[in-house]
C-alpha positions in Angstrom: 64.1 25.0 -180.2 65.3 21.5 -180.7 68.5 20.9 -182.8 69.9 17.8 -184.4 73.6 17.6 -185.4 75.0 15.1 -187.9 78.5 13.8 -187.8 79.9 11.4 -190.5 83.1 9.4 -190.1 84.7 6.0 -190.2 86.2 6.2 -186.6 88.9 3.6 -187.2 89.4 3.9 -184.3 87.5 6.6 -182.4 90.2 9.1 -181.1 90.3 12.3 -179.1 90.1 14.4 -182.3 86.7 12.8 -183.1 85.7 13.3 -179.4 86.5 17.0 -179.7 84.2 17.3 -182.7 81.5 15.2 -181.0 81.6 17.6 -178.0 81.0 20.5 -180.4 78.1 18.6 -182.0 76.5 17.8 -178.7 76.7 21.5 -177.7 74.4 22.1 -180.7 71.9 19.5 -179.7 71.2 15.8 -180.1 73.8 14.0 -182.2 73.3 11.5 -185.0 76.5 9.8 -185.9 76.8 8.0 -189.3 79.5 5.3 -189.5 81.0 5.2 -193.0 82.4 2.0 -194.7 80.1 0.1 -192.3 79.3 -2.8 -194.7 82.6 -3.1 -196.6 85.1 -5.9 -196.0 87.6 -5.2 -193.3 91.1 -4.2 -194.4 94.1 -2.3 -193.0 92.3 1.0 -193.5 89.1 -0.2 -191.7 90.3 -3.0 -189.3 87.7 -2.6 -186.6 84.3 -4.4 -187.1 81.3 -2.0 -187.1 80.0 -3.6 -183.9 83.1 -2.3 -182.1 82.7 1.1 -183.6 79.2 1.3 -182.2 80.6 0.3 -178.8 83.2 3.0 -179.0 80.6 5.7 -180.0 77.7 4.8 -177.7 78.7 6.9 -174.7 79.0 10.0 -176.9 76.1 9.9 -179.5 72.4 10.2 -179.2 71.8 8.1 -182.4 74.0 5.9 -184.5 73.4 4.6 -188.0 75.6 2.6 -190.4 76.2 3.8 -194.0 77.7 2.0 -197.0 80.3 3.2 -199.5 79.3 4.0 -203.1 82.7 5.1 -204.6 81.3 4.9 -208.2 78.1 6.9 -207.5 78.1 10.0 -205.3 74.4 10.5 -205.8 73.6 7.1 -204.2 75.8 8.0 -201.3 74.2 11.4 -200.8 70.7 9.9 -201.1 71.6 7.3 -198.5 72.6 10.0 -196.0 69.4 11.9 -196.6 67.4 8.7 -196.0 69.2 8.0 -192.8 68.7 11.5 -191.5 65.0 11.5 -192.5 64.4 8.9 -189.8 65.1 11.7 -187.2 65.0 15.2 -188.6 61.2 15.6 -188.5 61.4 15.8 -184.7 63.7 18.8 -184.8 63.5 22.5 -185.6 67.0 22.8 -187.0 69.5 20.4 -188.5 73.3 20.9 -188.6 76.1 18.9 -190.2 79.3 19.1 -188.3 82.8 18.3 -189.5 86.2 19.7 -190.3 87.6 20.1 -193.8 90.8 18.1 -193.4 91.4 17.2 -197.1 89.6 16.3 -200.3 87.8 13.5 -198.5 85.7 16.1 -196.7 84.1 17.5 -199.9 80.8 16.0 -199.0 80.2 18.6 -196.2 79.1 21.2 -198.7 76.7 18.9 -200.6 73.8 19.2 -198.1 72.4 22.7 -198.5 69.3 21.8 -196.6 71.3 21.6 -193.3 73.5 24.3 -191.6 77.2 23.5 -192.0 79.3 24.0 -188.9 83.0 23.5 -189.3 85.3 22.6 -186.4 89.1 22.9 -186.3 91.3 19.8 -186.4 92.1 19.0 -182.8 95.8 18.6 -182.3 96.2 17.2 -185.8 95.5 13.7 -184.6 95.6 11.1 -187.4 93.7 7.8 -187.4 96.2 6.6 -190.0 99.1 7.2 -187.6 97.2 5.6 -184.7 96.6 2.4 -186.8 100.2 2.2 -187.7 101.1 2.3 -184.0 98.6 -0.4 -183.3 99.9 -2.6 -186.1 103.3 -2.3 -184.5 102.0 -3.5 -181.2 101.8 -0.1 -179.5 98.6 1.5 -178.1 98.9 5.4 -178.3 96.8 5.9 -175.1 97.2 9.7 -175.1 95.2 9.9 -178.3 92.3 7.5 -177.4 89.3 7.8 -175.0 89.4 5.5 -172.0 86.6 3.3 -173.2 88.3 2.9 -176.6 91.6 1.8 -175.1 89.8 -1.2 -173.5 88.0 -2.1 -176.7 91.2 -1.9 -178.7 93.2 -3.9 -176.2 90.7 -6.7 -176.3 90.4 -6.7 -180.1 94.2 -6.9 -180.4 94.1 -10.4 -178.9 91.7 -11.7 -181.6 92.4 -13.8 -184.7 90.9 -11.1 -186.8 93.4 -8.6 -185.6 96.2 -11.0 -186.4 95.0 -11.2 -190.0 95.1 -7.4 -190.3 98.6 -7.3 -188.8 99.8 -9.8 -191.5 98.1 -7.7 -194.2 99.8 -4.6 -192.9 103.2 -6.2 -192.9 102.6 -7.3 -196.5 101.6 -3.6 -197.3 104.8 -2.3 -195.7 107.0 -4.7 -197.7 105.3 -3.7 -200.9 105.8 0.0 -200.1 109.5 -0.6 -199.3 110.0 -2.4 -202.6 108.9 0.7 -204.5 110.5 3.2 -202.1 113.5 3.8 -204.4 111.5 4.4 -207.5 111.9 8.0 -208.8 108.2 8.5 -209.0 105.2 7.1 -207.0 104.2 3.9 -208.8 100.9 3.7 -210.6 99.7 0.1 -211.1 97.5 -1.1 -214.0 95.3 -4.1 -213.4 92.5 -5.9 -215.2 89.3 -7.5 -213.8 86.6 -9.7 -215.5 82.9 -9.6 -214.6 81.9 -12.9 -216.2 78.2 -13.6 -216.3 76.5 -16.9 -217.2 72.9 -17.9 -216.5 72.5 -15.1 -213.9 75.7 -16.1 -212.1 79.0 -14.1 -211.7 82.3 -15.8 -211.6 84.4 -15.0 -208.5 87.6 -16.2 -206.9 88.7 -16.4 -203.3 92.0 -14.6 -202.9 94.8 -16.8 -201.8 97.2 -14.1 -200.6 97.4 -10.5 -199.2 95.9 -8.0 -199.5 92.4 -9.4 -199.1 93.3 -13.0 -198.3 90.1 -15.0 -198.1 87.9 -12.3 -199.7 85.8 -12.8 -202.8 87.2 -11.0 -205.8 86.9 -10.7 -209.6 89.4 -12.8 -211.6 92.2 -10.4 -212.6 95.6 -9.1 -211.8 98.4 -6.8 -212.8 98.8 -6.0 -216.5 101.2 -8.3 -218.3 103.6 -6.0 -220.0 103.9 -8.3 -223.0 100.1 -8.2 -223.7 97.4 -5.8 -224.6 95.0 -4.9 -221.7 92.3 -7.1 -223.2 94.5 -10.1 -223.7 96.0 -9.7 -220.3 92.5 -9.7 -218.8 91.6 -13.0 -220.5 94.9 -14.5 -219.5 94.2 -13.7 -215.9 90.7 -15.0 -216.1 91.8 -18.4 -217.5 94.7 -18.7 -215.1 92.7 -17.9 -211.9 89.6 -19.9 -212.7 90.7 -22.7 -215.1 87.5 -22.0 -217.0 87.0 -24.6 -219.7 86.3 -22.2 -222.6 88.6 -21.2 -225.5 90.2 -17.8 -225.6 88.3 -17.0 -228.8 84.9 -17.6 -227.0 85.9 -15.4 -224.1 87.0 -12.6 -226.3 83.8 -12.8 -228.3 81.8 -12.6 -225.1 83.1 -9.2 -224.1 80.1 -6.7 -224.1 81.5 -3.7 -222.2 84.6 -2.3 -220.7 85.1 0.5 -218.1 88.0 2.0 -216.3 87.9 2.4 -212.5 90.5 4.9 -211.4 89.4 6.4 -208.1 92.8 7.3 -206.4 91.9 5.6 -203.1 90.3 2.5 -204.5 93.1 0.2 -203.3 95.3 0.1 -200.2 98.2 -1.0 -202.5 98.6 2.5 -203.9 97.3 4.2 -207.0 95.8 1.3 -209.0 93.8 1.8 -212.2 91.8 -1.2 -213.3 90.2 -2.0 -216.7 87.1 -4.1 -216.0 85.5 -6.2 -218.8 82.0 -7.5 -218.8 81.7 -10.9 -220.4 78.3 -12.4 -221.1 78.5 -16.1 -221.8 75.9 -18.0 -223.7 76.5 -21.5 -222.3 73.6 -23.6 -221.4 75.3 -24.8 -218.2 77.8 -23.0 -215.9 81.3 -23.8 -217.2 83.4 -25.8 -214.7 85.9 -23.7 -212.8 88.7 -24.3 -210.4 91.0 -21.9 -208.5 94.4 -21.5 -210.0 97.5 -19.2 -209.9 97.0 -17.1 -206.8 93.3 -17.8 -206.4 92.5 -20.3 -203.6 89.1 -21.1 -205.2 86.9 -20.2 -208.1 83.1 -20.4 -208.0 79.9 -19.1 -209.5 77.8 -16.8 -207.3 74.1 -16.1 -208.2 73.6 -12.5 -209.0 70.8 -12.4 -206.5 73.4 -13.2 -203.8 75.9 -10.4 -204.7 74.4 -7.8 -202.4 74.2 -10.3 -199.5 78.0 -11.0 -199.9 79.0 -7.4 -200.1 81.0 -7.5 -196.9 83.1 -10.3 -198.3 84.1 -8.5 -201.5 87.7 -7.3 -202.0 88.2 -3.5 -202.4 85.6 -2.1 -204.8 84.8 -5.3 -206.7 81.2 -5.2 -205.4 80.8 -1.8 -207.1 82.4 -2.9 -210.3 80.0 -5.8 -210.5 77.1 -3.6 -209.7 78.0 -1.0 -212.3 78.8 -3.4 -215.1 76.0 -5.9 -214.5 73.3 -3.5 -213.1 72.5 -5.8 -210.2 
């Protein structure tokens, strides 16, 4: 009897807890590892490029596949997993999915009834979050990492890309400290505008952390003096310098939707109100980066998927859901 075991994770980085679970998976049979968040932009939660995650995993997995996030559509995510597994499962008599139910993020384990679920205890309560915090502070917690991973991490920590993540982490820490004396955990309200004209979407390049250099929708924190809609238009005009009157922009709003997934932002609980604007201009209006946007530009809708790995937070998914690209 030939068995296939499936293990899904982000492995940021691969640690001894993952290795313990991988050993259990290999006892069952050949192991297919699916790397989550593989095509998303790097951030402090996912600092290591997927190429390095492959390098970390190669000694321990039979097969490795990348998977994308679909935070606004679980069915797409589940279908993607099924599609990846279908490349291998026909060769096996039995298929198992292996994992441990650490928190609400492990809910997916019970959504594949066609495979046998095997749960494994959390090995020594090792946390990738704690390991990343150590790394951002210049320490390598070697007792929690496999030998091959220690070398990969050491090399990556000398790179420019790692320096960017460290700066972003420091910004994150300062922001958390600023709110540390609040009586309740802060909940932020933001706005984002998906502005479409002649099959192009209007984007900005973020000028500061988090997400410095990434493509984003024009938007920002709610102006407490304005309605949500007026605040959205204000941010749109300030960040893109779009040469259209406020009345035209307001009249172009076709749809609005709230995106409130608790983990959608590394800044903390951030609820955004996204507006779809459909402009009827014959030419693309001139735009220029302003306020905290380093640049503003029109991206063809046909290029949105190609630039997914450059998109800030869940902005790719907001564009996809509101514009159906």
